[in-house]
Backbone and ligand atoms as CSV (ligand in chain L), in Angstrom:
chain,resi,resn,atom,element,x,y,z
A,1,MET,N,N,203.687,47.029,54.562
A,1,MET,CA,C,204.761,47.639,53.765
A,1,MET,C,C,204.216,48.020,52.383
A,2,THR,N,N,204.344,49.296,52.027
A,2,THR,CA,C,203.815,49.741,50.733
A,2,THR,C,C,204.944,49.929,49.732
A,3,THR,N,N,204.826,49.168,48.652
A,3,THR,CA,C,205.798,49.313,47.574
A,3,THR,C,C,205.142,50.084,46.437
A,4,ALA,N,N,205.859,51.089,45.934
A,4,ALA,CA,C,205.366,51.862,44.790
A,4,ALA,C,C,206.317,51.671,43.617
A,5,ILE,N,N,205.722,51.629,42.431
A,5,ILE,CA,C,206.521,51.538,41.203
A,5,ILE,C,C,206.547,52.922,40.564
A,6,PHE,N,N,207.712,53.360,40.164
A,6,PHE,CA,C,207.827,54.612,39.404
A,6,PHE,C,C,208.256,54.223,37.989
A,7,PRO,N,N,207.290,54.047,37.085
A,7,PRO,CA,C,207.630,53.579,35.741
A,7,PRO,C,C,207.888,54.724,34.773
A,8,GLY,N,N,208.669,54.440,33.753
A,8,GLY,CA,C,208.917,55.442,32.721
A,8,GLY,C,C,209.925,54.929,31.716
A,9,SER,N,N,210.188,55.745,30.716
A,9,SER,CA,C,211.208,55.370,29.735
A,9,SER,C,C,212.585,55.798,30.242
A,10,PHE,N,N,212.630,56.938,30.947
A,10,PHE,CA,C,213.873,57.447,31.527
A,10,PHE,C,C,214.998,57.480,30.484
A,11,ASN,N,N,214.677,58.024,29.330
A,11,ASN,CA,C,215.604,58.043,28.194
A,11,ASN,C,C,215.966,59.469,27.799
A,12,PRO,N,N,216.827,60.131,28.584
A,12,PRO,CA,C,217.553,59.650,29.754
A,12,PRO,C,C,216.858,60.053,31.066
A,13,PHE,N,N,217.395,59.498,32.173
A,13,PHE,CA,C,216.955,59.826,33.535
A,13,PHE,C,C,217.445,61.246,33.843
A,14,THR,N,N,216.533,62.118,34.250
A,14,THR,CA,C,216.887,63.529,34.490
A,14,THR,C,C,216.827,63.859,35.991
A,15,ILE,N,N,217.231,65.064,36.324
A,15,ILE,CA,C,217.137,65.478,37.725
A,15,ILE,C,C,215.663,65.665,38.126
A,16,GLY,N,N,214.788,65.848,37.128
A,16,GLY,CA,C,213.347,65.894,37.425
A,16,GLY,C,C,212.854,64.534,37.891
A,17,HIS,N,N,213.298,63.472,37.195
A,17,HIS,CA,C,212.937,62.110,37.601
A,17,HIS,C,C,213.495,61.806,38.998
A,18,LEU,N,N,214.762,62.198,39.209
A,18,LEU,CA,C,215.410,61.909,40.497
A,18,LEU,C,C,214.635,62.579,41.636
A,19,SER,N,N,214.186,63.787,41.387
A,19,SER,CA,C,213.442,64.515,42.405
A,19,SER,C,C,212.138,63.780,42.762
A,20,ILE,N,N,211.459,63.259,41.750
A,20,ILE,CA,C,210.212,62.508,42.010
A,20,ILE,C,C,210.532,61.227,42.793
A,21,ALA,N,N,211.606,60.530,42.399
A,21,ALA,CA,C,211.980,59.287,43.089
A,21,ALA,C,C,212.292,59.576,44.560
A,22,ARG,N,N,213.020,60.664,44.788
A,22,ARG,CA,C,213.405,61.015,46.165
A,22,ARG,C,C,212.176,61.356,47.010
A,23,ARG,N,N,211.253,62.087,46.419
A,23,ARG,CA,C,210.058,62.484,47.174
A,23,ARG,C,C,209.132,61.291,47.399
A,24,ALA,N,N,209.094,60.385,46.421
A,24,ALA,CA,C,208.285,59.163,46.600
A,24,ALA,C,C,208.881,58.299,47.714
A,25,ALA,N,N,210.213,58.290,47.789
A,25,ALA,CA,C,210.899,57.478,48.794
A,25,ALA,C,C,210.607,57.962,50.211
A,26,ALA,N,N,210.205,59.220,50.324
A,26,ALA,CA,C,209.861,59.758,51.648
A,26,ALA,C,C,208.418,59.404,52.029
A,27,ILE,N,N,207.647,58.923,51.068
A,27,ILE,CA,C,206.236,58.599,51.321
A,27,ILE,C,C,206.035,57.085,51.468
A,28,PHE,N,N,206.695,56.305,50.577
A,28,PHE,CA,C,206.465,54.857,50.537
A,28,PHE,C,C,207.639,54.106,51.160
A,29,ASP,N,N,207.342,52.869,51.640
A,29,ASP,CA,C,208.412,52.071,52.252
A,29,ASP,C,C,209.481,51.725,51.222
A,30,LYS,N,N,208.998,51.384,50.018
A,30,LYS,CA,C,209.919,50.962,48.966
A,30,LYS,C,C,209.484,51.581,47.653
A,31,VAL,N,N,210.438,52.070,46.877
A,31,VAL,CA,C,210.129,52.609,45.548
A,31,VAL,C,C,210.991,51.864,44.527
A,32,VAL,N,N,210.340,51.323,43.516
A,32,VAL,CA,C,211.073,50.638,42.456
A,32,VAL,C,C,210.921,51.454,41.171
A,33,ILE,N,N,212.043,51.983,40.708
A,33,ILE,CA,C,212.039,52.682,39.414
A,33,ILE,C,C,212.037,51.592,38.345
A,34,ALA,N,N,211.038,51.621,37.480
A,34,ALA,CA,C,210.894,50.554,36.488
A,34,ALA,C,C,211.077,51.150,35.092
A,35,VAL,N,N,212.191,50.776,34.478
A,35,VAL,CA,C,212.513,51.294,33.148
A,35,VAL,C,C,211.786,50.436,32.112
A,36,GLY,N,N,210.790,51.020,31.491
A,36,GLY,CA,C,209.999,50.288,30.500
A,36,GLY,C,C,210.739,50.244,29.174
A,37,VAL,N,N,210.949,49.028,28.664
A,37,VAL,CA,C,211.677,48.932,27.395
A,37,VAL,C,C,210.937,48.079,26.377
A,38,ASN,N,N,211.103,48.496,25.141
A,38,ASN,CA,C,210.620,47.707,24.020
A,38,ASN,C,C,211.880,47.155,23.358
A,39,LEU,N,N,212.110,45.842,23.549
A,39,LEU,CA,C,213.387,45.280,23.087
A,39,LEU,C,C,213.510,45.240,21.558
A,40,ASN,N,N,212.413,45.550,20.871
A,40,ASN,CA,C,212.524,45.694,19.411
A,40,ASN,C,C,213.155,47.030,19.055
A,41,LYS,N,N,213.048,47.994,19.974
A,41,LYS,CA,C,213.548,49.340,19.674
A,41,LYS,C,C,214.817,49.685,20.448
A,42,THR,N,N,215.041,49.002,21.565
A,42,THR,CA,C,216.159,49.356,22.446
A,42,THR,C,C,217.065,48.142,22.625
A,43,THR,N,N,218.373,48.354,22.496
A,43,THR,CA,C,219.289,47.221,22.661
A,43,THR,C,C,219.503,46.948,24.151
A,44,GLU,N,N,219.982,45.722,24.441
A,44,GLU,CA,C,220.234,45.370,25.845
A,44,GLU,C,C,221.319,46.255,26.451
A,45,ASP,N,N,222.284,46.651,25.613
A,45,ASP,CA,C,223.347,47.551,26.087
A,45,ASP,C,C,222.774,48.895,26.517
A,46,GLU,N,N,221.846,49.405,25.707
A,46,GLU,CA,C,221.224,50.699,26.042
A,46,GLU,C,C,220.451,50.596,27.361
A,47,VAL,N,N,219.741,49.490,27.535
A,47,VAL,CA,C,218.987,49.303,28.770
A,47,VAL,C,C,219.953,49.222,29.955
A,48,GLY,N,N,221.040,48.446,29.765
A,48,GLY,CA,C,222.041,48.283,30.822
A,48,GLY,C,C,222.634,49.614,31.222
A,49,SER,N,N,222.940,50.461,30.252
A,49,SER,CA,C,223.569,51.734,30.606
A,49,SER,C,C,222.545,52.658,31.267
A,50,ARG,N,N,221.296,52.593,30.831
A,50,ARG,CA,C,220.244,53.398,31.488
A,50,ARG,C,C,220.107,52.989,32.965
A,51,ILE,N,N,220.159,51.663,33.201
A,51,ILE,CA,C,220.034,51.144,34.573
A,51,ILE,C,C,221.217,51.594,35.433
A,52,ARG,N,N,222.419,51.501,34.854
A,52,ARG,CA,C,223.616,51.870,35.633
A,52,ARG,C,C,223.597,53.346,36.025
A,53,ILE,N,N,223.153,54.208,35.108
A,53,ILE,CA,C,223.078,55.643,35.401
A,53,ILE,C,C,222.095,55.883,36.551
A,54,ILE,N,N,220.972,55.175,36.514
A,54,ILE,CA,C,219.960,55.363,37.569
A,54,ILE,C,C,220.479,54.811,38.896
A,55,GLU,N,N,221.145,53.636,38.844
A,55,GLU,CA,C,221.692,53.051,40.084
A,55,GLU,C,C,222.624,54.032,40.782
A,56,LYS,N,N,223.452,54.694,39.997
A,56,LYS,CA,C,224.406,55.661,40.540
A,56,LYS,C,C,223.646,56.838,41.163
A,57,ALA,N,N,222.613,57.307,40.453
A,57,ALA,CA,C,221.872,58.484,40.911
A,57,ALA,C,C,221.124,58.214,42.221
A,58,ILE,N,N,220.702,56.952,42.428
A,58,ILE,CA,C,219.892,56.648,43.626
A,58,ILE,C,C,220.726,55.996,44.725
A,59,SER,N,N,222.040,56.037,44.596
A,59,SER,CA,C,222.877,55.312,45.557
A,59,SER,C,C,222.688,55.818,46.990
A,60,GLY,N,N,222.250,57.053,47.148
A,60,GLY,CA,C,222.038,57.569,48.499
A,60,GLY,C,C,220.612,57.347,49.010
A,61,LEU,N,N,219.813,56.621,48.262
A,61,LEU,CA,C,218.411,56.410,48.644
A,61,LEU,C,C,218.192,54.912,48.904
A,62,PRO,N,N,218.318,54.486,50.181
A,62,PRO,CA,C,218.337,53.049,50.471
A,62,PRO,C,C,217.044,52.300,50.130
A,63,ASN,N,N,215.929,52.995,50.098
A,63,ASN,CA,C,214.670,52.273,49.806
A,63,ASN,C,C,214.237,52.417,48.345
A,64,VAL,N,N,215.169,52.853,47.495
A,64,VAL,CA,C,214.846,52.964,46.069
A,64,VAL,C,C,215.726,51.997,45.277
A,65,SER,N,N,215.100,51.269,44.352
A,65,SER,CA,C,215.858,50.366,43.495
A,65,SER,C,C,215.407,50.550,42.057
A,66,VAL,N,N,216.096,49.896,41.139
A,66,VAL,CA,C,215.745,50.067,39.721
A,66,VAL,C,C,215.731,48.707,39.031
A,67,ILE,N,N,214.757,48.542,38.148
A,67,ILE,CA,C,214.671,47.325,37.331
A,67,ILE,C,C,214.286,47.752,35.908
A,68,SER,N,N,214.398,46.827,34.972
A,68,SER,CA,C,213.819,47.100,33.651
A,68,SER,C,C,212.689,46.104,33.440
A,69,TYR,N,N,211.758,46.474,32.576
A,69,TYR,CA,C,210.653,45.554,32.284
A,69,TYR,C,C,210.129,45.834,30.891
A,70,SER,N,N,209.461,44.826,30.337
A,70,SER,CA,C,208.736,45.079,29.096
A,70,SER,C,C,207.321,44.568,29.329
A,71,GLY,N,N,206.404,45.090,28.587
A,71,GLY,CA,C,205.009,44.681,28.781
A,71,GLY,C,C,204.252,45.693,29.596
A,72,LEU,N,N,203.153,45.238,30.183
A,72,LEU,CA,C,202.268,46.160,30.896
A,72,LEU,C,C,202.827,46.530,32.263
A,73,THR,N,N,202.683,47.794,32.611
A,73,THR,CA,C,203.157,48.250,33.923
A,73,THR,C,C,202.386,47.546,35.047
A,74,VAL,N,N,201.099,47.320,34.843
A,74,VAL,CA,C,200.329,46.674,35.925
A,74,VAL,C,C,200.806,45.235,36.174
A,75,ASP,N,N,201.336,44.589,35.140
A,75,ASP,CA,C,201.848,43.222,35.335
A,75,ASP,C,C,203.088,43.227,36.234
A,76,ILE,N,N,203.963,44.205,36.010
A,76,ILE,CA,C,205.162,44.281,36.851
A,76,ILE,C,C,204.756,44.686,38.285
A,77,CYS,N,N,203.722,45.484,38.404
A,77,CYS,CA,C,203.215,45.831,39.747
A,77,CYS,C,C,202.801,44.557,40.482
A,78,HIS,N,N,202.043,43.702,39.800
A,78,HIS,CA,C,201.584,42.460,40.433
A,78,HIS,C,C,202.754,41.553,40.783
A,79,GLN,N,N,203.707,41.466,39.854
A,79,GLN,CA,C,204.874,40.596,40.109
A,79,GLN,C,C,205.649,41.042,41.341
A,80,LEU,N,N,205.705,42.362,41.556
A,80,LEU,CA,C,206.496,42.886,42.682
A,80,LEU,C,C,205.639,43.148,43.916
A,81,GLY,N,N,204.347,42.866,43.827
A,81,GLY,CA,C,203.460,43.121,44.968
A,81,GLY,C,C,203.299,44.603,45.257
A,82,ALA,N,N,203.360,45.415,44.192
A,82,ALA,CA,C,203.216,46.870,44.367
A,82,ALA,C,C,201.786,47.277,44.041
A,83,GLY,N,N,201.180,48.021,44.945
A,83,GLY,CA,C,199.793,48.430,44.723
A,83,GLY,C,C,199.658,49.847,44.207
A,84,VAL,N,N,200.780,50.527,44.077
A,84,VAL,CA,C,200.740,51.945,43.719
A,84,VAL,C,C,201.728,52.240,42.599
A,85,ILE,N,N,201.260,53.059,41.652
A,85,ILE,CA,C,202.142,53.603,40.617
A,85,ILE,C,C,202.374,55.071,40.949
A,86,VAL,N,N,203.607,55.503,40.891
A,86,VAL,CA,C,203.921,56.933,41.085
A,86,VAL,C,C,204.216,57.546,39.726
A,87,ARG,N,N,203.649,58.709,39.467
A,87,ARG,CA,C,203.985,59.454,38.242
A,87,ARG,C,C,204.199,60.911,38.617
A,88,GLY,N,N,205.023,61.581,37.834
A,88,GLY,CA,C,205.283,62.991,38.079
A,88,GLY,C,C,204.410,63.848,37.167
A,89,LEU,N,N,204.016,64.997,37.662
A,89,LEU,CA,C,203.207,65.925,36.856
A,89,LEU,C,C,203.925,67.251,36.724
A,90,ARG,N,N,204.120,67.689,35.471
A,90,ARG,CA,C,204.770,68.975,35.242
A,90,ARG,C,C,203.794,70.068,34.861
A,91,ASN,N,N,202.735,69.682,34.188
A,91,ASN,CA,C,201.821,70.688,33.619
A,91,ASN,C,C,200.498,70.019,33.253
A,92,SER,N,N,199.603,70.792,32.643
A,92,SER,CA,C,198.274,70.245,32.353
A,92,SER,C,C,198.319,69.195,31.242
A,93,SER,N,N,199.310,69.260,30.365
A,93,SER,CA,C,199.398,68.213,29.325
A,93,SER,C,C,199.729,66.885,29.980
A,94,ASP,N,N,200.694,66.900,30.916
A,94,ASP,CA,C,200.991,65.674,31.667
A,94,ASP,C,C,199.716,65.180,32.330
A,95,PHE,N,N,198.990,66.110,32.960
A,95,PHE,CA,C,197.800,65.711,33.712
A,95,PHE,C,C,196.772,65.033,32.818
A,96,ASN,N,N,196.510,65.625,31.638
A,96,ASN,CA,C,195.495,65.055,30.747
A,96,ASN,C,C,195.845,63.638,30.328
A,97,TYR,N,N,197.108,63.434,30.027
A,97,TYR,CA,C,197.564,62.118,29.599
A,97,TYR,C,C,197.544,61.131,30.773
A,98,GLU,N,N,198.078,61.589,31.889
A,98,GLU,CA,C,198.243,60.706,33.055
A,98,GLU,C,C,196.913,60.304,33.680
A,99,GLN,N,N,195.948,61.205,33.615
A,99,GLN,CA,C,194.653,60.921,34.223
A,99,GLN,C,C,194.005,59.719,33.543
A,100,GLN,N,N,194.117,59.698,32.204
A,100,GLN,CA,C,193.540,58.613,31.421
A,100,GLN,C,C,194.232,57.282,31.743
A,101,LEU,N,N,195.573,57.363,31.752
A,101,LEU,CA,C,196.385,56.171,32.034
A,101,LEU,C,C,196.063,55.617,33.426
A,102,ALA,N,N,195.948,56.524,34.389
A,102,ALA,CA,C,195.684,56.115,35.770
A,102,ALA,C,C,194.334,55.419,35.878
A,103,GLU,N,N,193.365,55.939,35.166
A,103,GLU,CA,C,192.028,55.360,35.234
A,103,GLU,C,C,192.006,53.965,34.602
A,104,VAL,N,N,192.727,53.813,33.497
A,104,VAL,CA,C,192.791,52.489,32.851
A,104,VAL,C,C,193.472,51.490,33.791
A,105,ASN,N,N,194.588,51.896,34.396
A,105,ASN,CA,C,195.310,50.974,35.277
A,105,ASN,C,C,194.483,50.603,36.511
A,106,ARG,N,N,193.670,51.547,36.969
A,106,ARG,CA,C,192.809,51.251,38.114
A,106,ARG,C,C,191.712,50.264,37.705
A,107,ARG,N,N,191.153,50.488,36.517
A,107,ARG,CA,C,190.065,49.613,36.054
A,107,ARG,C,C,190.522,48.205,35.733
A,108,ILE,N,N,191.661,48.100,35.025
A,108,ILE,CA,C,192.063,46.756,34.582
A,108,ILE,C,C,192.761,45.960,35.678
A,109,ALA,N,N,193.325,46.664,36.672
A,109,ALA,CA,C,194.139,45.919,37.638
A,109,ALA,C,C,193.956,46.369,39.089
A,110,GLY,N,N,193.130,47.373,39.314
A,110,GLY,CA,C,192.926,47.849,40.687
A,110,GLY,C,C,194.153,48.548,41.254
A,111,ILE,N,N,195.039,48.986,40.375
A,111,ILE,CA,C,196.263,49.678,40.837
A,111,ILE,C,C,195.989,51.186,40.876
A,112,GLU,N,N,196.267,51.792,42.018
A,112,GLU,CA,C,196.078,53.240,42.150
A,112,GLU,C,C,197.334,53.983,41.694
A,113,THR,N,N,197.140,55.181,41.168
A,113,THR,CA,C,198.273,56.026,40.788
A,113,THR,C,C,198.322,57.233,41.713
A,114,VAL,N,N,199.514,57.507,42.223
A,114,VAL,CA,C,199.717,58.697,43.053
A,114,VAL,C,C,200.579,59.672,42.246
A,115,PHE,N,N,200.085,60.907,42.101
A,115,PHE,CA,C,200.818,61.915,41.344
A,115,PHE,C,C,201.634,62.781,42.284
A,116,ILE,N,N,202.850,63.038,41.889
A,116,ILE,CA,C,203.687,63.971,42.640
A,116,ILE,C,C,203.975,65.161,41.714
A,117,ASN,N,N,203.620,66.328,42.202
A,117,ASN,CA,C,203.793,67.558,41.434
A,117,ASN,C,C,205.258,67.907,41.301
A,118,SER,N,N,205.673,68.201,40.105
A,118,SER,CA,C,207.064,68.593,39.893
A,118,SER,C,C,207.394,69.839,40.712
A,119,LEU,N,N,208.618,69.912,41.221
A,119,LEU,CA,C,209.074,71.175,41.799
A,119,LEU,C,C,209.185,72.170,40.641
A,120,PRO,N,N,208.830,73.447,40.870
A,120,PRO,CA,C,208.818,74.407,39.764
A,120,PRO,C,C,210.129,74.454,38.976
A,121,GLU,N,N,211.242,74.276,39.682
A,121,GLU,CA,C,212.534,74.389,38.972
A,121,GLU,C,C,212.812,73.208,38.034
A,122,TYR,N,N,212.012,72.126,38.174
A,122,TYR,CA,C,212.220,70.976,37.297
A,122,TYR,C,C,211.126,70.828,36.245
A,123,ALA,N,N,210.116,71.677,36.323
A,123,ALA,CA,C,208.936,71.479,35.474
A,123,ALA,C,C,209.235,71.634,33.979
A,124,CYS,N,N,210.325,72.298,33.650
A,124,CYS,CA,C,210.635,72.493,32.223
A,124,CYS,C,C,211.542,71.395,31.681
A,125,ILE,N,N,211.903,70.437,32.531
A,125,ILE,CA,C,212.880,69.429,32.091
A,125,ILE,C,C,212.174,68.168,31.591
A,126,SER,N,N,212.525,67.766,30.379
A,126,SER,CA,C,211.985,66.510,29.853
A,126,SER,C,C,213.109,65.736,29.182
A,127,SER,N,N,212.952,64.429,29.120
A,127,SER,CA,C,213.964,63.598,28.456
A,127,SER,C,C,214.097,63.988,26.995
A,128,SER,N,N,212.972,64.310,26.352
A,128,SER,CA,C,213.046,64.633,24.915
A,128,SER,C,C,213.827,65.929,24.702
A,129,MET,N,N,213.656,66.894,25.607
A,129,MET,CA,C,214.414,68.139,25.501
A,129,MET,C,C,215.914,67.841,25.680
A,130,VAL,N,N,216.248,66.989,26.638
A,130,VAL,CA,C,217.657,66.639,26.866
A,130,VAL,C,C,218.224,65.941,25.625
A,131,ARG,N,N,217.434,65.034,25.039
A,131,ARG,CA,C,217.912,64.330,23.832
A,131,ARG,C,C,218.157,65.316,22.693
A,132,GLU,N,N,217.259,66.285,22.568
A,132,GLU,CA,C,217.397,67.245,21.472
A,132,GLU,C,C,218.644,68.119,21.654
A,133,LEU,N,N,218.852,68.605,22.885
A,133,LEU,CA,C,220.049,69.426,23.139
A,133,LEU,C,C,221.317,68.629,22.825
A,134,LYS,N,N,221.310,67.362,23.255
A,134,LYS,CA,C,222.465,66.480,23.012
A,134,LYS,C,C,222.702,66.315,21.519
A,135,HIS,N,N,221.618,66.122,20.800
A,135,HIS,CA,C,221.685,65.933,19.347
A,135,HIS,C,C,222.404,67.106,18.680
A,136,TYR,N,N,222.179,68.314,19.198
A,136,TYR,CA,C,222.809,69.496,18.610
A,136,TYR,C,C,224.139,69.845,19.279
A,137,GLY,N,N,224.644,68.893,20.075
A,137,GLY,CA,C,225.981,69.046,20.628
A,137,GLY,C,C,226.067,69.968,21.832
A,138,LEU,N,N,224.919,70.281,22.439
A,138,LEU,CA,C,224.951,71.177,23.605
A,138,LEU,C,C,225.117,70.363,24.888
A,139,SER,N,N,225.641,71.008,25.923
A,139,SER,CA,C,225.845,70.316,27.196
A,139,SER,C,C,224.498,70.121,27.899
A,140,VAL,N,N,224.316,68.926,28.462
A,140,VAL,CA,C,223.067,68.653,29.194
A,140,VAL,C,C,223.363,68.370,30.664
A,141,ASP,N,N,224.591,68.666,31.079
A,141,ASP,CA,C,225.027,68.329,32.442
A,141,ASP,C,C,224.096,68.857,33.527
A,142,GLU,N,N,223.545,70.028,33.302
A,142,GLU,CA,C,222.715,70.613,34.370
A,142,GLU,C,C,221.354,69.918,34.503
A,143,PHE,N,N,221.005,69.062,33.536
A,143,PHE,CA,C,219.691,68.422,33.570
A,143,PHE,C,C,219.721,66.957,33.993
A,144,ILE,N,N,220.930,66.387,34.019
A,144,ILE,CA,C,221.014,64.950,34.373
A,144,ILE,C,C,221.835,64.788,35.642
A,145,PRO,N,N,221.515,63.739,36.422
A,145,PRO,CA,C,222.224,63.605,37.695
A,145,PRO,C,C,223.687,63.206,37.500
L,1,LIG,P1,P,207.074,58.005,29.890
L,1,LIG,O1,O,207.698,57.645,28.598
L,1,LIG,O2,O,206.398,56.869,30.576
L,1,LIG,O3,O,206.243,59.257,29.888
L,1,LIG,P2,P,209.252,59.478,31.129
L,1,LIG,O4,O,210.573,58.851,31.373
L,1,LIG,O5,O,209.186,60.555,30.124
L,1,LIG,O6,O,208.313,58.250,30.826
L,1,LIG,O7,O,208.643,60.042,32.493
L,1,LIG,C1,C,208.375,59.198,33.580
L,1,LIG,C2,C,207.533,59.955,34.587
L,1,LIG,O8,O,208.265,61.054,35.102
L,1,LIG,C3,C,206.252,60.567,34.017
L,1,LIG,O9,O,205.258,60.491,35.007
L,1,LIG,C4,C,206.622,61.988,33.747
L,1,LIG,O10,O,205.496,62.840,33.791
L,1,LIG,C5,C,207.548,62.245,34.922
L,1,LIG,N1,N,208.498,63.312,34.664
L,1,LIG,C6,C,209.296,63.467,33.597
L,1,LIG,N2,N,210.061,64.568,33.708
L,1,LIG,C7,C,209.715,65.133,34.890
L,1,LIG,C8,C,210.119,66.330,35.581
L,1,LIG,N3,N,211.031,67.158,35.070
L,1,LIG,N4,N,209.546,66.610,36.773
L,1,LIG,C9,C,208.610,65.772,37.275
L,1,LIG,N5,N,208.172,64.647,36.685
L,1,LIG,C10,C,208.716,64.327,35.497
């Protein structure tokens, strides 16, 4: 049984993230979305609401679950017996950053990273863009599940 972790900040969880989770769920037996939090910067209420939004979005995906964690992603992988990290790639900037991260995680913990290419229609969606639109009072409904 292969368990994969899909880690991220998911602040907020977008339809781009959901698409990656759904596609990962078709490849791996179990996918755990792991919301990485720094409790010095994020309140427990904020984490709770982020988790609830994701739980609702994945309700139709029986082999996908969500947790929150703080600390190193490879540590949560070991705790859950997950040998694979899933990350989404939108463009070459994602690739440059992710390649480095993947290599470090492989070296320090033997954890492999599997990249899933964004569907073209989601490649322009980022949490920071959604936060910015929200900040200026614009609707973000089309970008979040
Ligand atoms: P982090 O803060 O760890 O980068 P994010 O929540 O921004 O976390 O993203 C989590 C993962 O989802 C990353 O691998 C990121 O590249 C990927 N991702 C984000 N938005 C999209 C999208 N629209 N399509 C595909 N993958 C995405």
